[in-house]
N, C-alpha and C positions, 0 to 999 in steps of 0.2 A: 208307577215304575216306568212306564213308557215315556212319560213326560220328563222324568229325571234323566233318562238316556238321551232324549232329544235335547234337553238343556245342556248336557255335558258335551254333546257333539256340536251344538251351536257355539259353545264357548271355545272349543278346539278350533272350529272353523273360523271364528272371529280372530283368535290369536294367530292362526296360520295366515289368514288374509292380511292382518296387520303387519306381520313379519315380512311377507312377500312384498307388500307395498313399500315398506321401508327399504328393503333391498333394492327394488327397482328404482326408487327415488335416489338412493345413494349412487347406484350405477349411472343413472342419467346425469346427475350433477358432476360426477367425476369425469365422465366422458365429454361433457359439454364445456368444461373449463370453469365451472362455478366453484370447484374445490381449490383452485389455484388462481393467482392473479392472471389476467389476460396477457397475451403477448404484448399488447400496448403498454400495460403497466410495467412489465419486465423491461421493455425497451426504454421506457422513460427513466427507470432506475439506471440502466446501462448508460444512457445519454448523460444523465446527471453526473455519474461517476467520471465519465470521460471529460465532461466540462470542468469538474474539480481538478482532475489531473492536468488538463490543458492550462488552466489558470496557474497552477503550481509551476509547470514547466516555463510559462511565460515570465513569472516573477523571478525564477531561478536563472533564466537565460541571460547571457551576456559574456563579456570578457572580464575575467576576474584575476587579480594578482594576489598571491599569498602574502599576507601581512605578517602573520606569526603562526608557528606550529608549536603546540605544547604537548609534550610527551613525557611520561614518568616524572612529572613535576618540574621539568625544565621547559623554558620557553625560548624559541629561537628569535634571532633578529630578523627584520624584514628582508626578504630576498626578492629583488625585482626581476630576477632571471626566470622565475617560475610563474607561468601564466596558464590559466585554464579557460577554454572556450566552451561554454555551455550553450547548446542550441535549443530552440523552441521545440524541436521534435524529441527532446529527451536525450540526445547524444552529446558526448563531450570529448574533448581532446586536451591532453595535458602537454604543455611545451616547456622545455628547459633550454635556455639559451637559443630560443627560436627553433629548436629541433623537437619533432614529435617524440614524446617519451612513452605515452600510453593513451588509449582511448577506450570508450565504452558507452554504456547507457545508464540512465537513472530511472528508477520508478519511485513514485512519491506516495506517502500517506499523509496528505496535508490536513486531514481532519483529526489526526491523532494529536495528543498533547504529551510530550513535545512532538513536533512534526517528524515523521519518519521518512527515511530515504534508503533505498537499496542501490548500491553502486556496483554495476557489473563491469568488470574489466575484460574487454573483448580482444584487445591486441596490445602488444608491447609489454612493458614490465608489469608483472602480476597477472598476466593473461589467465583467464579462467576463474579468478577469484570474484567473490561477491561480498562486499562489505556492507554490513547492516549498520545504519547510523541514524542520527537525528540531525535536524538542521533548523536554522532560523534565518530569515532575510529581513533586514530593516534598511530601507532606502539604499545606500551604497555600501553597506557592510553585510557580510554573510558569515555565519558560523556553522561549522560542520564538526560533528564528533562521531567517531567510530572506534571500534576495538581493533587493535592490531592483532595479527594472527587469526585465530578462529573464534574469537570472543563473541559473546552475544551483544545485542543492541544495547548501547548505554542509555541511561535515563536522565543524565544531566550533562552539562557542558563543563566538566571538570576532569583534570588529569592530575593524578597524585603519584608520588614516588612508589614504585612497585606495581602500579596499575598499568593495564594495557591500553587505556583510553588515549586517543589522539584527538586533540582539539585544534582545528585549523580555522583561522580568521582570514577572510578574503576582503579586499576592497575592489569595488567596481572600477574598471578602467574607463 
């Protein structure tokens, strides 16, 4: 009987010790950073994301003239009066007849398919609005599609009658 009690206590002692060691190991790893990526790994991810954003801004940058605007199934004629200056820092200014009409910032989702863009209007016509759109840039031609009003991000470069999508084609100056 004495040996049975001793064996029962030994088993409880073993289980308690095992549990205690596991708790201490878990606490140690979580406080020393083994449970999460190191700051260096996190910083590399942030740096890579910034590099992707910068490459997108560089490709998008330049002075662009609006070639056509398609809205509700109708397409406009080229209008040489409308120019947009996209800068490498992500800011832009829209000019009509050489007068500043509005300006703002762009943020890009260049790894999405299709590529995504959020256009924030910070001054001028439309101030305070954020347009969610998609874009593509090929050499000297750029296409942008967004929903007029408060629509969600479009998934194709099409505009149909009764649809709120606006498709703008630009050519590089």
